[in-house]
C-alpha positions as CSV (number, residue, x, y, z in Angstrom):
1,M,0.0,0.0,0.0
2,I,1.4,3.4,-1.0
3,G,-0.3,5.1,2.1
4,R,0.7,8.7,1.3
5,P,-1.6,11.8,1.2
6,I,-2.6,13.4,-2.1
7,R,-0.3,16.3,-2.8
8,Q,-1.8,17.5,-6.1
9,V,-5.0,17.3,-8.1
10,A,-4.5,17.7,-11.9
11,Y,-6.9,18.4,-14.7
12,F,-6.2,17.9,-18.5
13,C,-7.4,20.9,-20.4
14,A,-7.1,22.7,-23.8
15,D,-5.5,25.9,-22.4
16,V,-3.7,26.0,-19.0
17,R,-4.0,29.7,-18.7
18,A,-7.7,29.8,-19.4
19,A,-8.4,26.9,-17.1
20,A,-6.4,28.5,-14.3
21,A,-8.2,31.8,-14.6
22,A,-11.6,30.0,-14.7
23,H,-10.7,27.9,-11.6
24,H,-9.6,31.0,-9.7
25,A,-12.8,32.8,-10.6
26,A,-14.9,29.9,-9.4
27,F,-12.9,28.8,-6.3
28,G,-10.4,31.5,-5.5
29,S,-7.4,29.2,-6.2
30,G,-4.0,30.5,-7.1
31,P,-2.0,32.5,-8.0
32,F,-0.8,30.2,-10.8
33,F,2.7,29.6,-12.2
34,V,2.8,28.4,-15.8
35,A,5.6,26.3,-17.3
36,D,5.4,26.1,-21.1
37,N,6.8,23.2,-23.1
38,I,8.2,21.4,-20.0
39,P,11.5,19.8,-21.1
40,V,11.1,16.0,-20.7
41,A,14.4,14.2,-21.6
42,R,12.8,10.8,-21.9
43,S,9.2,9.5,-21.8
44,V,8.1,5.9,-22.1
45,H,4.3,5.6,-22.6
46,R,2.9,2.1,-22.4
47,G,6.3,0.6,-23.2
48,V,7.1,2.8,-26.2
49,E,9.4,5.8,-26.1
50,R,7.5,8.9,-27.2
51,V,8.0,12.6,-27.3
52,L,5.8,14.4,-24.7
53,D,5.5,18.2,-25.0
54,H,3.2,19.6,-22.4
55,S,2.6,22.8,-20.5
56,S,1.3,23.1,-16.9
57,A,-0.2,25.8,-14.6
58,Y,0.4,25.2,-10.9
59,G,-1.4,26.9,-8.1
60,Q,-2.7,26.3,-4.6
61,W,-6.2,25.3,-3.8
62,G,-6.6,25.1,0.0
63,E,-4.1,22.5,1.3
64,V,-3.5,20.9,-2.1
65,M,-1.6,22.0,-5.2
66,I,-3.8,22.1,-8.3
67,E,-2.3,21.6,-11.8
68,F,-3.8,22.2,-15.2
69,V,-2.0,20.4,-18.0
70,Q,-2.2,20.6,-21.8
71,Q,-0.5,18.4,-24.3
72,N,1.2,20.5,-27.1
73,N,2.1,17.7,-29.5
74,P,-0.1,15.2,-31.2
75,G,0.1,11.5,-30.4
76,P,-0.4,8.9,-27.7
77,S,0.1,9.9,-24.1
78,P,-1.3,9.2,-20.6
79,F,-3.5,12.3,-21.2
80,H,-4.9,10.9,-24.4
81,D,-5.4,7.5,-22.7
82,M,-8.2,9.2,-20.8
83,Y,-9.2,12.0,-23.1
84,P,-8.8,10.8,-26.7
85,E,-7.0,13.2,-29.1
86,G,-9.4,15.4,-31.0
87,S,-12.4,14.4,-28.8
88,G,-12.7,17.8,-27.2
89,S,-13.0,16.0,-23.8
90,Y,-11.2,17.3,-20.8
91,G,-11.4,16.8,-17.0
92,I,-9.6,15.4,-14.0
93,H,-6.6,13.4,-15.0
94,H,-4.6,12.5,-11.9
95,T,-3.8,12.9,-8.3
96,A,-0.1,13.0,-7.2
97,V,1.6,11.4,-4.3
98,F,5.2,11.5,-3.0
99,V,6.9,8.1,-2.8
100,D,10.3,7.1,-1.6
101,D,11.1,5.1,-4.8
102,V,9.1,5.7,-8.0
103,D,10.0,2.4,-9.6
104,A,9.2,0.4,-6.5
105,A,5.8,2.2,-6.1
106,L,5.1,1.5,-9.8
107,A,5.8,-2.2,-9.3
108,Q,3.6,-2.3,-6.2
109,L,0.7,-0.6,-8.1
110,E,1.2,-2.9,-11.1
111,A,0.9,-5.9,-8.9
112,Q,-2.4,-4.5,-7.7
113,G,-3.7,-4.2,-11.3
114,A,-2.6,-0.6,-12.1
115,P,-0.1,-0.7,-14.9
116,C,2.5,1.9,-15.7
117,A,1.0,4.3,-18.2
118,M,4.2,6.4,-18.4
119,R,7.5,6.8,-16.8
120,A,9.4,10.0,-17.6
121,E,12.7,11.7,-16.7
122,M,13.6,15.4,-16.8
123,A,17.0,16.6,-18.0
124,D,18.1,16.9,-14.3
125,G,17.3,13.3,-13.6
126,F,13.9,14.0,-11.9
127,V,11.6,11.0,-12.5
128,F,7.9,11.0,-12.5
129,A,5.4,8.4,-13.5
130,F,1.7,7.7,-14.0
131,A,0.1,4.5,-12.7
132,D,-3.1,3.7,-14.6
133,T,-5.5,3.6,-11.6
134,T,-8.5,4.6,-13.8
135,A,-10.2,1.2,-13.3
136,T,-10.4,1.7,-9.5
137,L,-10.1,5.4,-9.0
138,G,-11.4,7.0,-12.2
139,H,-8.1,8.8,-12.8
140,M,-4.3,8.2,-13.0
141,T,-2.0,8.4,-10.0
142,E,1.2,10.4,-10.5
143,L,4.3,9.3,-8.5
144,Y,7.4,11.2,-7.6
145,S,10.0,11.4,-4.9
146,P,10.1,14.4,-2.6
147,R,13.6,15.7,-3.4
148,P,14.6,19.1,-2.2
149,S,14.0,20.9,-5.5
150,L,10.4,19.5,-5.6
151,L,9.7,20.3,-2.0
152,G,10.9,23.9,-2.6
153,F,8.6,24.2,-5.7
154,Y,5.6,23.0,-3.6
155,A,6.5,25.5,-0.9
156,M,6.9,28.4,-3.3
157,I,3.4,27.6,-4.7
158,A,1.8,27.4,-1.2
159,N,3.6,30.5,0.0
160,A,2.4,32.5,-3.0
161,A,-1.2,31.6,-2.1
162,Q,-0.7,32.7,1.5
163,D,0.6,36.1,0.3
164,G,-2.3,36.5,-2.2
165,A,-1.8,38.1,-5.6
166,P,-3.5,41.0,-7.3
167,E,-5.5,39.9,-10.4
168,R,-2.8,41.3,-12.7
169,D,-0.4,38.8,-11.1
170,L,-2.8,35.8,-11.2
171,I,-0.7,34.0,-13.9
172,T,3.1,34.2,-14.0
173,T,5.2,32.3,-16.6
174,I,8.1,30.3,-15.1
175,R,10.7,28.0,-16.6
176,L,11.2,24.4,-15.4
177,R,14.5,22.7,-16.1
């Protein structure tokens, strides 16, 4: 059993900026930090290495980080597994949890009937993965280890929400490496 709290709720959408602004208007979440064309060094989707070009908006919603993600390139992906390309369908995609070892957690979930939908690595060696928990939970589960840079990122998002932001600063573009 993974036994960790949810750290993030993520939605797949057509436009991360529009989705973030709409969520803020409805629920008061944010401010949001947008990373365009997140550099993924390697992505293996359902056993096949594929390019994944995506952008995300990150903000705080109460005690949980919220993410809006859009896929910028065509083709198969864990996002299109749930929301077929060209369907115009969007919605909740995953929840994220911290784990000590991504590969061990993936193996554990696979043994429980939740196969690996994607395992990816950033240029700096950061690994994240999606376990396909749609059959039991209705969404994917993202796994990653709480290394210092990630914990700092989560703290920055949470602190920005505590400080509040004027409407003109609701969405800020950032760069992930």
